[in-house]
N, C-alpha and C positions, 0 to 999 in steps of 0.2 A: 191635493193641496189643503183642502178644508180639513181633513182628517189629521194632517201633520200639525196644523195650527191649533186645532182643538186639543191634540195630545200634548203639544208644547205648553198650552195654557194650564191644562190639568197638572202637568209636572211642576210647573211654576207655582200654582196654588198649593199643591201638596208640599213642596219644598218650603214655602214660606210658612205654612202651618207647622211643619216640624221644626223649623228654625225658631219660630215665635212661641213654641210650646212652653208651658210653665216648667219650672225646675223640678216639679214633682213627678216627672216621667220615670224616674228611678223607683225601685221598690221602696216601700216604707215599712217601718216598724212603729209599735206604739210603746212609749215609755210611761210607766204608771208610777207616780211618786207616792210617798208616804201619806200624803193628804188626799189621795185618790185622784189628783189632777193627771190627766192624760195628755201627753204630747205626741203628736204625729211627727215621726222623725225620718227623714230621708236617710237611706242606708249608704254609707261609704265603706265598701268592703273590698275594693281593689286599690292598688297603688295610685292609679290615676284619679279615682274618685276621692281618695284620701288627701291627695296633693291639692286638688281643686277646692274641696270642702265648700264653705259658704262664700268663696270668693265672688265678688261683684254683685252680691245680693244687696239690694237697696233697703229691704225691710224684712222683718220676720215677725209673725204674729205670735202672741203669748202661748198659743197651743201648737206651735211648730218648732222644729229643731232638726238636728242631724246626729246620727249615731255612727261613729267610726268603729269599725270592727277590724281588729288585728288578727293575724294568723296565730299569735301566741302571746301570753301575757309578757309585759315588759314595761320599761320606763319610756314614755312617749311625751317629750316636750312639744308644744304647739306654738304657732306664730300666727300673726294676723296679716300677712301679706296680701294685698289686694282685697281685704275684707273691709267692707264699708260700714258695718254696724258693730256696735259693742256687744259682747257676748259673755255669758257665764259658761265656764267649762267644767265638766265633772268627769273625773277619772273613776272608772268603775271596775272592779275586780271580777274574776270568773264566776262568783257567786251573786253578783248584782249589787255588792256593797260599795258604796261610794268611798274611795280611799283618798281623794284629793278634790279640792274645789278652787277655781280661780273666778273671782267675781268681777263683773263689769270690765272685762278686758277690752281696752280701746282699740280702734283701727290702728294699723301701722302708719305712722307719719314720718318715719326715719328710714334711712337705708344704710346698713342693713336693718331689718326688722328685729326687735327684740324677741327672745324666745320665752315662753311661759311653761316651765316644768311643773310636774306634780310634786307633792311632798317627797323629799329624798327618802329612798328606800322603798317607795310604794311600787306596786306592780299592778297594771291595769290591762284588761283585755279589750275594753271599750272606752270611748270618750263620748260624752253626750254634750252637745252645744245647744244652748237655749238663749233666748233674748236676755240681755243684760237686766239685772234686777229680779229675774225669775226666782233665783235661790233665796233671796231675802224675803220676797213676797210670799213664798210658799214654805218658809222655815226649813229649807233643805240644808242638811248638815252632813259633815264626814261621819260615817258609820251608818247612815240610813241605807236601806236596801230598796233598790228599784226593781220593779217587775218589767221585763222587756218581752213584748209579744210580737210575733209576726215574722220571725226568721229562723 
C-alpha cells in the first residue's frame, strides 16, 4: 500500500512539473540581426506548432521569439487568434533575407481575427516573431539578412 501511494505521488509531482514547464521545452534556434542582436527563438516546424505559435503567452522578453519553419517557400499570412501580446512579424526567404515586416501587430479582439499577409508577391520559408517594437528599436528593415543558427 505504501509503495502504491509513493508511486502515485511521484507520478503526480512529475505530471505537474511537465504541465507547468516553461514554453521553452521545444527546440530553439538563435536569430542574429544586422546589429548583432541575438534572439532565442522557439522553433515551430510542424503544423501543430505553427498553429499554436505564441498563443496564450502573456509576455515575451526582448531577446525571445519564435521562428516558424515551413516545408517550402510560399506566401504565408498570419493572424493573432488567442495571442495576448503585440508582435513584430518578419517574413524571411530561403537566403535569410527579410522580404516583409508587419510591425506592432495587436492581439486579436474581433471574431474572425484579421489576417496579416506579407508584401504581395513575396515568398518566405521562415517567419520570425519578436516582441512589438523590436524592429524599430534595432533598425530592422526589409532587405536585411538574418543569420539563423541551431537547426
